[in-house]
C-alpha positions as CSV (number, residue, x, y, z in Angstrom):
1,M,-3.5,35.8,2.6
2,N,0.1,36.4,1.9
3,F,3.0,34.5,3.5
4,S,3.7,37.0,6.3
5,E,0.0,36.9,7.3
6,C,0.2,33.1,7.5
7,I,3.1,33.4,9.8
8,S,1.4,36.1,11.9
9,Q,-1.6,33.8,12.3
10,L,0.6,31.0,13.4
11,L,2.4,33.1,16.0
12,S,-0.9,34.4,17.3
13,S,-1.8,30.8,18.3
14,T,1.1,30.9,20.8
15,E,1.7,32.7,24.1
16,Y,4.3,33.1,26.8
17,G,3.3,31.5,30.1
18,S,4.1,29.2,32.9
19,R,5.7,25.7,32.9
20,D,2.3,24.3,34.1
21,Q,0.5,25.9,31.1
22,A,3.2,24.5,28.7
23,L,2.9,21.0,30.1
24,K,-0.8,21.0,29.4
25,S,-0.3,22.3,25.8
26,V,0.0,20.2,22.7
27,K,3.3,21.9,21.9
28,N,5.7,24.1,23.9
29,W,9.2,25.6,23.6
30,A,10.9,25.9,27.0
31,G,14.0,28.0,27.3
32,Q,16.1,29.0,30.3
33,D,14.2,32.3,30.9
34,I,10.9,32.0,29.0
35,I,8.4,29.4,28.1
36,L,6.3,29.6,24.9
37,Y,3.3,27.3,24.4
38,V,0.4,26.8,22.0
39,S,-2.6,28.5,23.5
40,N,-5.0,28.0,20.5
41,V,-4.7,24.4,19.3
42,K,-7.1,24.7,16.3
43,L,-5.5,27.9,15.0
44,Y,-2.1,26.4,15.5
45,F,-2.8,23.3,13.4
46,D,-4.8,25.2,10.8
47,S,-1.8,27.6,10.4
48,L,0.7,24.8,10.0
49,E,-1.5,23.4,7.2
50,N,-1.9,26.7,5.5
51,I,1.9,27.3,5.5
52,Y,2.5,23.8,4.2
53,K,0.1,24.3,1.3
54,F,1.1,27.9,0.6
55,N,3.5,26.9,-2.1
56,R,3.3,23.9,-4.4
57,T,7.1,23.5,-4.6
58,I,7.3,22.9,-0.8
59,S,4.2,20.7,-0.5
60,S,5.1,18.5,-3.5
61,R,8.7,17.9,-2.5
62,F,8.5,17.6,1.3
63,S,6.4,15.7,3.9
64,R,4.3,17.5,6.5
65,E,6.6,16.1,9.1
66,T,9.7,17.7,7.5
67,V,8.0,21.1,6.9
68,F,6.3,21.2,10.3
69,N,9.6,20.5,12.1
70,L,11.2,23.4,10.2
71,I,8.4,25.7,11.1
72,N,8.4,24.8,14.7
73,D,12.1,25.3,15.0
74,Q,11.7,28.9,13.8
75,I,8.7,29.8,16.0
76,P,10.6,30.9,19.1
77,K,12.9,33.3,17.1
78,L,10.0,34.8,15.1
79,K,7.9,35.2,18.3
80,A,10.7,37.0,20.0
81,E,11.3,39.3,17.0
82,G,7.6,40.4,17.0
83,E,5.6,41.5,14.0
84,G,7.6,41.9,10.7
85,N,7.6,40.9,7.1
86,V,8.6,37.3,6.6
87,E,9.7,36.3,3.1
88,F,8.8,32.8,1.8
89,E,12.1,32.2,0.1
90,E,14.1,33.2,3.2
91,F,11.9,31.1,5.6
92,F,12.3,27.9,3.5
93,E,15.8,28.6,2.3
94,T,17.3,25.4,3.7
95,L,14.6,23.3,1.9
96,L,14.6,25.2,-1.4
97,S,18.3,24.8,-1.7
98,L,18.1,21.0,-1.7
99,V,18.5,19.0,-4.9
100,P,16.8,15.7,-5.7
101,R,18.6,12.6,-4.7
102,N,18.2,8.8,-5.0
103,F,17.7,7.0,-1.7
104,R,18.2,3.3,-0.9
105,I,16.0,2.2,1.9
106,T,16.7,-1.1,3.7
107,S,14.6,-2.9,6.3
108,P,14.6,-6.2,8.1
109,I,12.1,-8.6,6.6
110,S,10.4,-11.7,8.0
111,G,8.7,-14.5,6.1
112,I,11.3,-15.1,3.3
113,R,14.4,-17.2,2.9
114,L,17.3,-17.4,0.4
115,D,18.2,-21.0,-0.6
116,G,21.8,-21.5,-1.6
117,V,22.5,-17.8,-2.2
118,T,23.5,-14.9,0.1
119,E,22.0,-12.1,-2.0
120,L,19.3,-11.7,-4.6
121,S,18.0,-9.0,-6.9
122,I,14.4,-8.8,-8.2
123,P,14.3,-5.2,-9.5
124,P,13.7,-2.9,-7.9
125,Y,14.3,-5.0,-4.8
126,K,17.5,-6.4,-3.3
127,F,17.7,-9.1,-0.6
128,G,20.4,-10.4,1.6
129,Y,21.4,-11.2,5.2
130,L,21.3,-8.6,7.9
131,K,24.9,-9.4,9.0
132,D,26.1,-8.1,5.6
133,V,24.5,-4.7,5.9
134,E,26.8,-1.9,6.6
135,G,25.8,0.2,9.6
136,P,23.4,-0.8,12.4
137,I,20.0,-2.0,11.4
138,S,19.4,-5.0,13.6
139,N,21.1,-7.2,16.2
140,E,19.0,-10.1,15.1
141,N,19.9,-12.7,12.5
142,G,17.7,-12.7,9.4
143,H,17.2,-11.1,6.1
144,Y,16.8,-7.6,4.7
145,I,14.9,-6.1,1.8
146,S,16.0,-2.9,0.1
147,V,14.7,-0.7,-2.7
148,E,16.0,2.4,-4.4
149,I,13.6,5.4,-4.5
150,R,14.7,7.9,-7.0
151,N,14.6,11.6,-7.6
152,L,13.2,12.8,-4.2
153,Y,14.1,15.7,-1.9
154,D,12.9,14.3,1.4
155,E,14.1,11.1,3.0
156,K,10.9,10.8,5.0
157,I,8.9,10.6,1.7
158,A,11.5,8.1,0.4
159,I,10.9,5.9,3.5
160,S,7.1,6.2,3.0
161,K,7.4,5.1,-0.6
162,A,9.7,2.3,0.4
163,E,7.3,1.0,2.9
164,N,4.6,0.9,0.3
165,A,7.0,-0.8,-2.1
166,F,7.7,-3.5,0.6
167,L,4.0,-4.1,1.1
168,D,3.6,-4.4,-2.7
169,F,6.4,-7.0,-2.7
170,A,4.4,-9.1,-0.2
171,R,1.2,-8.7,-2.3
172,L,3.0,-9.8,-5.4
173,I,4.5,-12.9,-3.7
174,V,1.0,-13.9,-2.5
175,F,-0.5,-13.3,-5.9
176,I,2.1,-15.3,-7.7
177,S,1.9,-18.1,-5.2
178,G,-1.8,-18.5,-5.9
179,K,-2.3,-19.5,-2.2
180,L,-5.6,-18.3,-0.8
181,D,-5.4,-19.9,2.7
182,G,-3.6,-17.2,4.6
183,S,-0.5,-19.3,5.0
184,I,1.9,-16.6,3.8
185,R,3.0,-13.9,6.2
186,I,5.6,-11.4,5.1
187,S,6.4,-8.3,7.2
188,T,9.2,-5.7,7.5
189,G,10.7,-4.1,10.5
190,L,11.6,-5.3,14.0
191,P,11.2,-7.5,15.8
192,L,11.7,-10.3,13.3
193,M,9.4,-13.3,13.6
194,P,11.4,-16.0,15.4
195,S,12.8,-18.8,13.2
196,Y,12.2,-22.4,14.0
197,S,14.6,-23.5,11.2
198,H,15.8,-22.2,7.9
199,E,12.5,-23.1,6.4
200,L,10.0,-22.4,9.2
201,M,9.1,-19.5,11.5
202,Y,6.9,-18.9,14.5
203,V,4.0,-16.4,14.0
204,N,1.9,-16.5,17.1
205,T,0.2,-18.7,19.7
206,S,-3.6,-19.1,19.8
207,S,-5.3,-19.6,23.1
208,Y,-9.0,-20.2,23.5
209,Q,-11.3,-21.3,26.3
210,V,-14.7,-22.9,25.4
211,I,-17.6,-22.5,27.9
212,D,-20.9,-24.3,27.3
213,E,-24.4,-22.8,27.4
214,R,-24.8,-23.5,31.1
215,G,-21.6,-21.7,32.0
216,G,-19.6,-24.8,32.5
217,W,-16.0,-25.3,31.3
218,D,-15.9,-27.4,28.1
219,S,-12.3,-27.3,26.9
220,S,-9.2,-25.1,26.2
221,Y,-7.1,-24.9,23.0
222,F,-3.5,-23.8,22.7
223,S,-1.7,-23.9,19.4
224,N,1.5,-22.4,17.9
225,K,1.2,-21.2,14.4
226,I,4.3,-22.2,12.4
227,I,4.5,-21.4,8.7
228,D,6.9,-21.7,5.8
229,K,9.2,-18.9,4.9
230,I,9.0,-18.1,1.2
231,P,12.0,-19.1,-0.9
232,V,12.0,-16.0,-3.0
233,N,15.1,-16.9,-5.1
234,I,13.5,-19.9,-6.8
235,D,12.3,-19.5,-10.3
236,F,8.6,-20.0,-9.4
237,F,8.7,-16.6,-7.6
238,C,11.4,-14.5,-9.3
239,K,11.1,-15.9,-12.9
240,N,7.5,-17.3,-13.0
241,K,6.7,-18.1,-16.6
242,D,3.2,-16.6,-16.3
243,F,3.9,-13.6,-14.1
244,K,7.6,-12.7,-14.3
245,R,6.6,-9.5,-16.2
246,L,4.8,-8.3,-13.0
247,W,8.2,-7.5,-11.5
248,E,9.1,-5.3,-14.4
249,L,5.8,-3.5,-14.2
250,N,6.2,-3.1,-10.5
251,D,9.7,-1.7,-10.9
252,G,8.4,0.8,-13.5
253,M,5.5,1.9,-11.3
254,I,7.7,2.5,-8.2
255,N,10.3,4.4,-10.2
256,G,8.0,6.6,-12.2
257,S,8.2,4.9,-15.6
258,K,5.1,5.6,-17.8
259,L,3.0,2.5,-18.1
260,N,0.3,2.2,-20.7
261,D,-3.3,1.8,-19.5
262,I,-3.4,-2.0,-19.7
263,D,0.0,-2.5,-18.0
264,S,-1.0,-0.1,-15.2
265,R,-4.2,-2.0,-14.7
266,V,-2.5,-5.4,-14.7
267,I,0.1,-4.5,-12.0
268,N,-2.5,-2.7,-9.8
269,T,-4.9,-5.6,-10.2
270,A,-2.3,-8.1,-9.1
271,L,-1.5,-6.0,-6.0
272,A,-5.2,-5.7,-5.1
273,L,-5.6,-9.5,-5.4
274,G,-2.5,-10.0,-3.2
275,E,-4.0,-7.7,-0.6
276,S,-7.3,-9.7,-0.8
277,A,-5.4,-12.9,0.0
278,L,-3.3,-11.3,2.7
279,T,-5.9,-9.6,4.8
280,T,-7.4,-11.6,7.7
281,S,-10.8,-9.7,7.4
282,K,-13.4,-11.4,5.2
283,K,-15.0,-8.0,4.5
284,N,-11.8,-6.5,3.4
285,S,-11.0,-9.5,1.3
286,I,-14.3,-9.2,-0.6
287,I,-13.8,-5.4,-1.0
288,Y,-10.3,-5.9,-2.5
289,T,-11.6,-8.6,-4.9
290,C,-14.1,-6.1,-6.2
291,I,-11.4,-3.5,-6.4
292,S,-9.3,-5.8,-8.5
293,L,-12.2,-6.4,-10.9
294,E,-12.8,-2.7,-11.2
295,I,-9.2,-1.8,-11.7
296,M,-8.8,-4.3,-14.5
297,F,-12.2,-4.1,-16.3
298,S,-13.9,-0.8,-15.5
299,S,-14.2,2.0,-18.1
300,D,-15.5,5.6,-18.3
301,E,-18.7,4.8,-20.1
302,G,-20.6,7.7,-18.6
303,A,-24.3,7.6,-19.5
304,L,-23.9,5.2,-22.4
305,F,-24.7,2.2,-20.2
306,Q,-27.1,2.1,-17.2
307,R,-26.4,-1.4,-16.0
308,S,-24.8,-2.0,-12.7
309,I,-21.0,-1.8,-12.4
310,G,-20.9,-5.5,-11.5
311,E,-22.7,-6.5,-14.7
312,K,-20.6,-4.4,-16.9
313,I,-17.4,-5.6,-15.4
314,S,-18.5,-9.2,-15.4
315,D,-18.9,-9.1,-19.2
316,L,-15.2,-8.3,-19.8
317,F,-14.1,-10.7,-17.0
318,V,-16.1,-13.6,-18.5
319,F,-14.8,-12.8,-22.0
320,V,-11.2,-13.2,-21.0
321,V,-11.6,-16.2,-18.7
322,A,-14.5,-18.4,-19.9
323,R,-14.3,-20.8,-22.8
324,D,-17.9,-22.0,-23.4
325,K,-21.5,-21.0,-22.7
326,D,-21.9,-22.9,-19.5
327,S,-18.7,-21.4,-17.9
328,R,-19.7,-17.9,-19.1
329,L,-23.1,-18.2,-17.4
330,K,-21.5,-19.6,-14.2
331,L,-18.8,-17.0,-14.0
332,S,-21.2,-14.1,-14.7
333,K,-23.4,-15.2,-11.8
334,M,-20.5,-15.7,-9.5
335,A,-19.2,-12.2,-10.2
336,K,-22.6,-10.7,-9.6
337,D,-22.9,-12.7,-6.3
338,V,-19.6,-11.2,-5.1
339,Y,-20.7,-7.7,-6.0
340,A,-23.9,-8.4,-4.0
341,M,-21.8,-9.1,-1.0
342,R,-19.8,-6.0,-1.6
343,S,-23.0,-3.9,-1.8
344,A,-24.1,-5.4,1.5
345,I,-20.8,-4.5,3.2
346,V,-20.7,-0.9,2.0
347,H,-24.4,-0.2,2.5
348,G,-24.7,-1.9,5.9
349,G,-26.7,-5.0,4.7
350,N,-26.8,-8.3,6.5
351,K,-26.2,-10.6,3.5
352,E,-24.2,-13.8,4.5
353,L,-20.6,-13.5,3.5
354,T,-19.0,-16.5,1.8
355,D,-15.6,-17.3,0.4
356,K,-16.9,-17.1,-3.1
357,N,-14.7,-14.0,-3.7
358,L,-11.6,-16.3,-3.4
359,E,-12.9,-18.3,-6.4
360,I,-13.0,-15.0,-8.3
361,N,-9.4,-14.2,-7.1
362,S,-8.2,-17.5,-8.6
363,L,-10.0,-16.8,-11.9
364,M,-8.6,-13.3,-11.9
365,R,-5.2,-14.8,-11.7
366,T,-6.0,-16.7,-14.8
367,A,-7.3,-13.5,-16.5
368,L,-4.0,-11.7,-15.8
369,S,-2.0,-14.6,-17.1
370,E,-4.1,-14.5,-20.3
371,I,-3.6,-10.8,-20.8
372,L,0.1,-11.0,-20.1
373,N,0.9,-14.1,-22.2
374,N,-1.8,-14.9,-24.8
375,K,-0.9,-13.5,-28.2
376,K,-4.6,-12.8,-28.6
377,Y,-4.1,-9.8,-26.2
378,G,-0.6,-8.9,-27.4
379,R,-1.7,-5.6,-28.9
380,L,-3.8,-4.3,-26.0
381,K,-2.8,-0.8,-24.9
382,S,-6.0,0.3,-23.2
383,I,-9.3,-0.9,-21.8
384,G,-11.0,0.5,-24.9
385,D,-9.1,-2.1,-27.0
386,L,-10.4,-4.9,-24.8
387,I,-14.0,-3.5,-25.0
388,E,-13.7,-3.5,-28.8
389,M,-12.6,-7.1,-28.8
390,L,-15.6,-8.0,-26.7
391,K,-18.0,-6.2,-29.0
392,E,-16.5,-7.9,-32.0
393,A,-16.9,-11.3,-30.4
394,Q,-20.5,-10.5,-29.4
395,N,-21.4,-9.5,-32.9
396,S,-19.6,-12.5,-34.6
397,Y,-22.6,-14.8,-35.1
398,L,-22.2,-17.9,-37.2
């Protein structure tokens, strides 16, 4: 199907009609004299998708929202002109003429604080006070986070990438903190979580009523959840002796620097562990723990090994973390137990879910610190290098 045929198919999903027909449609274009509306919803959405994917240049540079808006803006004119040849380059002229730009995206952020400073930079992020931001972003008092997203054509894609980068900031803060009790809450956007003080903020109020087995009232509980804001400018977070390199790796990942296999695994493992600690769902927490293990220690072994993925991964995990026979056996069993819970979750089993995955999270934190800082692992470039180290150790009998 050529481009003109894609446009013809799109136009055939629309009809002229009444205002009542237009109001019942998923999309309409109402003018002074005529009303155009979508009469075939499936064909309309299929056609939009076909046009979006028609050319890789458009689909790689621009979001569906941007492209669909441009298409919809041209439908009334094309419908009025009737059948005719529509050239791809002419149709998308405004988008194809754009050049890549760097975008700085700024958002209000809750859950952090700056102690003794008015601004902070942890590349690629910048932080400061909302009152110092040029242009309207919020009437509330509080902080902002910003990040530069480079070499893009579409600001909507830049915003989407920035949103992911802001989530990754929260994940890294939780990972570096080592806290597994759900006591850190960082979010972007409005409204800001209300401040109790410079150090504390209000999150929510819990309200429960307890009824006994006979239907009688037993008690009620009301409690306000007040938690600490994170002082992100202290060295523990922005210059942590064990994990300060994570900020460099995160900056490189966001801005397209090429990371080697181990560096890519380390940063993505830290982010998965952060998400495991952030989520309030026990099932999701277990899943993200397993994801972190697989990111860091999985390899493409194909048919060379037939053991379960949990067993293969636990060997490398134990090799990096354990120091003696007893701890190796204990950690290997713990990793397999967590994978058993993961299997129960994804296959619909009824295995009791425990917090054992949080112990793995803590030990994975140790594993990443070892890989980042121990000279023993200084030459690692790929997971293959780590596997060779394990094989050498397994075959080094005294």
